C-alpha positions in Angstrom: 0.0 0.0 0.0 1.3 3.4 -0.9 0.6 5.7 2.1 1.6 9.0 0.5 -1.7 9.5 -1.3 -3.7 8.6 1.9 -1.6 11.0 3.9 -2.2 13.8 1.4 -5.9 13.1 1.4 -6.1 13.3 5.2 -4.1 16.5 5.1 -6.4 18.0 2.5 -9.5 16.9 4.4 -8.1 18.7 7.4 -7.4 21.8 5.3 -3.7 21.8 6.2 -0.7 22.9 4.1 2.3 20.7 4.1 4.0 23.3 6.2 1.2 23.3 8.8 1.2 19.5 9.1 5.0 19.5 9.4 4.9 22.1 12.2 2.2 20.2 14.1 4.0 16.9 13.8 7.4 18.4 14.5 8.7 17.5 11.0 9.9 19.4 8.0 7.8 20.5 5.0 10.3 18.7 2.7 9.8 15.4 4.7 6.0 15.7 4.4 6.4 16.2 0.6 8.7 13.1 0.4 6.1 11.1 2.3 3.2 12.2 0.1 5.2 11.4 -3.0 6.2 8.0 -1.6 9.9 8.7 -2.0 10.5 7.8 1.7 8.7 5.8 4.3 8.1 7.0 7.9 8.9 5.1 11.0 5.9 3.8 12.9 6.5 6.5 15.6 6.6 9.2 13.0 3.5 8.0 11.2 1.7 7.9 14.6 2.7 11.5 15.2 1.3 12.5 11.9 -1.9 10.6 12.4 -2.3 12.1 15.8 -2.5 15.5 14.1 -5.5 14.2 12.1 -7.1 12.5 15.1 -6.9 9.1 13.3 -5.7 5.8 14.7 -3.3 3.4 12.8 -6.2 1.0 12.4 -8.4 3.6 10.8 -5.6 4.8 8.5 -4.8 1.3 7.3 -8.3 0.0 7.1 -9.5 -0.8 3.6 -11.5 2.0 2.0 -14.7 0.4 0.8 -16.4 1.5 -2.3 -19.2 4.0 -1.5 -22.4 3.9 -3.4 -22.5 6.8 -5.8 -25.7 6.4 -7.9 -29.1 5.8 -6.3 -32.1 4.7 -8.4 -35.8 5.1 -7.6 -35.8 1.8 -5.9 -33.3 3.2 -3.3 -35.7 5.9 -2.1 -37.2 5.8 1.4 -40.6 7.4 1.9 -40.5 9.2 5.1 -44.1 10.3 5.2 -47.3 8.9 4.0 -49.2 11.1 1.6 -52.5 10.8 3.4 -52.2 14.5 4.1 -51.3 15.4 0.5 -47.6 15.8 1.3 -45.1 13.1 0.4 -41.4 13.2 1.3 -39.1 10.7 -0.4 -35.5 10.5 0.9 -33.3 10.2 -2.2 -30.2 8.9 -0.5 -30.6 6.1 2.1 -28.5 6.5 5.2 -28.2 10.3 4.8 -28.2 10.7 8.6 -24.6 9.6 8.3 -23.8 12.2 5.7 -23.5 16.0 5.6 -26.7 16.7 3.7 -30.1 15.1 3.2 -31.7 15.4 -0.3 -35.4 14.7 -0.6 -38.1 14.9 -3.2 -41.2 16.6 -1.7 -44.5 16.2 -3.6 -47.5 18.3 -2.5 -51.0 18.1 -3.7 -52.8 21.4 -4.7 -53.9 23.4 -1.6 -51.9 21.2 0.8 -49.3 22.5 3.2 -46.3 20.8 4.8 -46.3 20.7 8.6 -44.5 23.7 10.0 -40.9 22.9 10.9 -39.4 24.5 14.0 -36.1 26.3 13.8 -33.0 24.1 14.0 -29.4 24.0 13.2 -28.4 24.1 9.5 -29.3 25.3 6.1 -31.9 24.4 3.5 -32.1 24.6 -0.3 -35.0 23.9 -2.5 -35.5 23.8 -6.3 -39.1 23.8 -7.5 -39.3 21.1 -10.3 -43.0 21.5 -10.8 -45.8 23.8 -9.8 -45.9 26.9 -7.6 -45.4 27.0 -3.8 -45.5 29.5 -1.0 -42.6 29.4 1.4 -43.2 30.8 4.8 -40.2 31.7 7.0 -41.3 33.0 10.4 -43.7 35.8 9.3 -42.4 36.4 5.8 -44.0 34.7 2.8 -42.3 34.1 -0.6 -43.8 32.7 -3.8 -41.5 30.2 -5.6 -42.4 28.9 -9.1 -41.1 26.1 -11.3 -37.3 26.5 -12.1 -36.8 28.9 -9.2 -35.1 28.0 -6.0 -34.8 29.0 -2.4 -32.1 29.0 0.2 -32.2 29.8 3.9 -30.7 29.2 7.3 -32.8 26.9 9.4 -33.0 29.3 12.3 -36.6 30.3 11.3 -39.9 28.4 11.5 -40.7 27.2 8.0 -43.3 25.6 5.9 -44.4 25.3 2.3 -47.8 25.3 0.7 -48.8 24.3 -2.8 -50.6 27.4 -4.2 -50.8 26.1 -7.8 -53.6 24.2 -9.6 -51.5 21.0 -10.0 -49.0 18.9 -8.1 -45.9 20.6 -6.8 -42.5 18.9 -6.7 -39.5 20.2 -4.9 -35.9 18.9 -4.7 -35.1 19.8 -1.1 -31.6 19.5 0.5 -31.0 20.0 4.2 -27.8 20.1 6.0 -27.3 18.6 8.5 -29.9 15.9 7.8 -33.2 16.4 9.7 -35.9 14.7 7.6 -37.7 12.0 9.6 -36.9 8.4 8.8 
């Protein structure tokens, strides 16, 4: 196994320059460069010092990286709400509670309104794929039509209502994940 590429990936994930990593691990920038290019190999003690900077154990560092699922078909969707009330929420990526964001497809029948969501941590983005909706944030109301989008921090009470004559569909992304499972 070539460890240079993995070290570089961890360094980049942690937003560190080679110089910053070297300083924190009490090494030189040149040595970090050599490690990342696999022109030298660290001692176990030196590797441990570097991994301590990342907060990663040797076991985590050397564990096999399993292939992550990238493409999700319609059969992967999880319906998080029944549409008895005219609102259906389909979670597009299963296991999103272990990810940074939660994409969902929200379908609302004409005249129906999603249950008001209390304020919470995070941000939300929606793209109206079909129809016309009314977005209410605290006491402000916005009209959003097909091919328009909205974006807001989740520190406001919020709800949406279908104010069009047909079905409304919204691609909705929340970070961190908050949709019910």
